[in-house]
C-alpha positions as MATLAB code, in Angstrom:
seq = 'MSRIGKAPIAIPAGVTVEVKDHVVTVKGKIGSLQQTINPDINVEVKDGHVYVTRPSDDREHRAQHGLYRALIHNMVVGVSEGYKKEMELVGVGYRASATGQVLELSLGYSHAIYIKLPPEVKVEAKSERNKNPLIILTSDDKQLLGQVCAKIRSLRKPEPYKGKGIKFVGEVIRRKSGKTAGAK';
ca = [
       0.000    0.000    0.000;
       1.234    3.470   -0.820;
       2.196    5.259    2.386;
       1.268    8.596    0.884;
      -1.860    7.315   -0.878;
      -3.449    5.701    2.170;
      -3.128    8.807    4.386;
      -6.485   10.633    4.602;
      -6.610   14.337    3.737;
      -8.176   16.499    6.462;
     -10.484   19.179    5.103;
      -9.989   22.472    7.017;
     -12.895   24.769    7.916;
     -14.107   26.881    5.003;
     -12.991   24.379    2.339;
     -15.390   22.207    0.328;
     -14.365   19.188   -1.735;
     -16.681   17.724   -4.398;
     -16.138   14.659   -6.587;
     -18.273   14.411   -9.726;
     -17.578   12.490  -12.968;
     -13.908   11.862  -12.068;
     -13.293   15.578  -11.482;
     -12.308   16.761   -8.000;
     -13.281   20.379   -7.265;
     -11.856   22.108   -4.188;
     -13.216   25.517   -3.148;
     -11.879   27.736   -0.380;
     -11.410   31.336    0.714;
      -8.500   31.922   -1.693;
     -10.004   30.351   -4.801;
     -11.181   27.158   -6.429;
      -9.220   24.418   -8.211;
     -10.150   21.388  -10.330;
      -8.284   18.164  -11.109;
      -9.335   15.335  -13.416;
      -8.764   11.926  -11.825;
      -8.146    8.588  -13.556;
     -11.456    6.633  -13.531;
      -9.670    3.648  -11.892;
      -8.791    5.632   -8.744;
     -11.633    6.116   -6.234;
     -11.967    9.386   -4.314;
     -14.450    9.622   -1.420;
     -15.330   12.513    0.870;
     -16.654   11.503    4.294;
     -16.397   12.704    7.896;
     -14.368   15.813    6.993;
     -11.653   13.788    5.241;
     -10.841   12.800    1.662;
      -9.913    9.160    1.079;
      -8.133    7.966   -2.076;
      -8.228    4.222   -2.855;
      -7.057    2.046   -5.731;
      -8.693   -1.076   -7.189;
      -5.595   -3.301   -7.449;
      -1.862   -3.539   -6.783;
      -0.906   -3.020  -10.430;
       2.195   -0.902  -10.929;
       0.203    1.862  -12.659;
      -2.481    1.937   -9.943;
       0.146    2.086   -7.192;
       1.864    5.028   -8.892;
      -1.361    6.963   -9.463;
      -2.652    6.291   -5.947;
       0.025    8.440   -4.291;
       0.050   10.960   -7.132;
      -3.641   11.835   -6.963;
      -3.613   11.931   -3.165;
      -0.704   14.421   -3.290;
      -2.427   16.542   -5.968;
      -5.669   16.727   -3.962;
      -3.732   17.581   -0.781;
      -1.895   20.380   -2.621;
      -5.238   21.730   -3.840;
      -6.705   21.719   -0.312;
      -3.667   23.518    1.134;
      -3.623   25.936   -1.827;
      -7.225   27.144   -1.460;
      -6.966   27.406    2.342;
      -3.454   28.869    2.867;
      -1.932   29.457   -0.574;
       1.658   28.996   -1.730;
       4.490   31.530   -1.823;
       7.894   31.362   -3.525;
      10.658   33.930   -3.227;
      13.374   34.237   -5.853;
      16.565   36.277   -5.563;
      18.500   37.933   -8.407;
      22.249   37.688   -7.711;
      24.454   39.778   -9.979;
      25.614   43.319  -10.654;
      22.917   45.288  -12.471;
      20.270   42.555  -12.198;
      16.877   44.177  -11.630;
      13.222   43.166  -11.503;
      10.041   45.225  -11.613;
       6.419   44.126  -11.721;
       3.604   46.041  -13.407;
       0.322   44.209  -13.030;
       0.830   40.701  -14.437;
       3.965   41.628  -16.403;
       7.391   40.994  -14.876;
      10.303   42.968  -16.348;
      13.777   41.522  -15.780;
      17.189   43.023  -16.459;
      19.622   40.086  -16.352;
      22.786   41.362  -18.001;
      21.586   40.737  -21.544;
      21.488   43.515  -24.143;
      17.701   43.717  -23.746;
      15.081   43.590  -21.003;
      12.978   40.451  -20.671;
       9.210   40.759  -20.214;
       7.205   37.813  -18.865;
       3.399   37.838  -18.881;
       2.255   35.788  -15.910;
      -1.018   33.851  -15.698;
      -3.820   35.600  -13.755;
      -3.716   32.935  -10.985;
      -0.155   33.981  -10.024;
       0.377   37.262   -8.156;
       3.810   38.859   -8.466;
       5.658   41.430   -6.392;
       9.192   42.751   -6.933;
      11.265   44.245   -4.094;
      14.514   46.154   -4.452;
      16.319   47.414   -1.371;
      19.627   49.211   -1.265;
      22.663   46.917   -0.764;
      20.470   43.804   -1.075;
      19.701   41.531   -3.996;
      16.359   42.188   -5.754;
      13.564   39.782   -4.788;
      10.663   38.397   -6.796;
       7.781   37.157   -4.634;
       5.243   34.914   -6.360;
       2.017   33.746   -4.685;
      -0.745   31.456   -5.945;
      -3.262   28.863   -4.827;
      -2.072   26.407   -7.505;
       1.227   24.767   -6.472;
       1.767   23.144   -9.868;
       1.350   26.383  -11.826;
       3.492   28.338   -9.344;
       6.341   25.837   -9.685;
       6.108   25.975  -13.468;
       6.268   29.794  -13.506;
       9.252   29.765  -11.097;
      11.063   27.236  -13.280;
      10.489   29.414  -16.361;
      11.836   32.534  -14.607;
      14.843   30.628  -13.251;
      15.646   29.190  -16.696;
      16.312   32.708  -18.023;
      19.555   32.914  -16.004;
      20.378   29.839  -13.920;
      22.848   30.333  -11.064;
      26.360   29.527  -12.224;
      28.807   27.682   -9.923;
      31.818   30.051  -10.112;
      30.478   33.426   -8.950;
      26.943   32.337   -8.009;
      25.313   34.859  -10.371;
      21.801   34.181  -11.629;
      18.234   33.693  -10.397;
      17.902   31.414   -7.373;
      15.322   30.616   -4.730;
      15.759   32.305   -1.351;
      17.517   29.833    0.928;
      18.811   27.701   -1.954;
      22.457   26.722   -1.630;
      24.443   26.873   -4.856;
      27.313   24.390   -4.982;
      30.345   26.540   -5.720;
      33.433   25.543   -7.693;
      36.900   26.983   -7.362;
      38.274   28.577  -10.494;
      41.244   27.423  -12.540;
      43.678   29.412  -10.360;
      42.947   27.181   -7.341;
      44.451   24.092   -8.993;
      47.643   25.739  -10.341;
      50.516   25.348   -7.896;
];
C-alpha cells in the first residue's frame, strides 16, 4: 500500500471538496481548483476527510494512488493557505520590476525580458539598497506556481563560479573553485 496514498486528507474549515464524474473540485477562501482523476482511482469525501483508494496492486495503480492523493492535498492547502515562492537575483545590475501581471527583468543581456504571468499567479518585486532584488510569487495552484518559477529561473540559472543568476531564497548553490585554485 502506498504510504502517501493511504493517508487521509483532512479538510480544514471553510474548504469544500466535491467529486463528480472523475473531477475533483476544491473551493476555499483563496479560490477554487479542479483536477481530473483517472477513472480507476476512487476518491471519497466523508467525515471531513478525503480518502483515495485504488482497485488493485498493479504498478500503474500504485503510482497513481500516491500521485492523486498528493495533488488533492496540494489543492486543499492551496485554497486554504496558498503557496508563496521567493526568488533572488544575484548579480551586478540585475533588476526586476512588476507592473500588473507583467514581470520585467534586467539580467545582463542587451535587452530587457518581459514575462506575462497567468492571472492565478500574483507577483511582487522588491529592491532594497545593498540587497539583492527579490521576486515574490504567490498562488493557490502549487503546480502552476512551480512551473512559472522554473520558467523565470531558466532565463539565467545560477552559475557555480560566482553564483550569479536567479535562485530561490535559501537555496544553496554548490560553488566551484576557479582554474587558479588548482595551479601550484
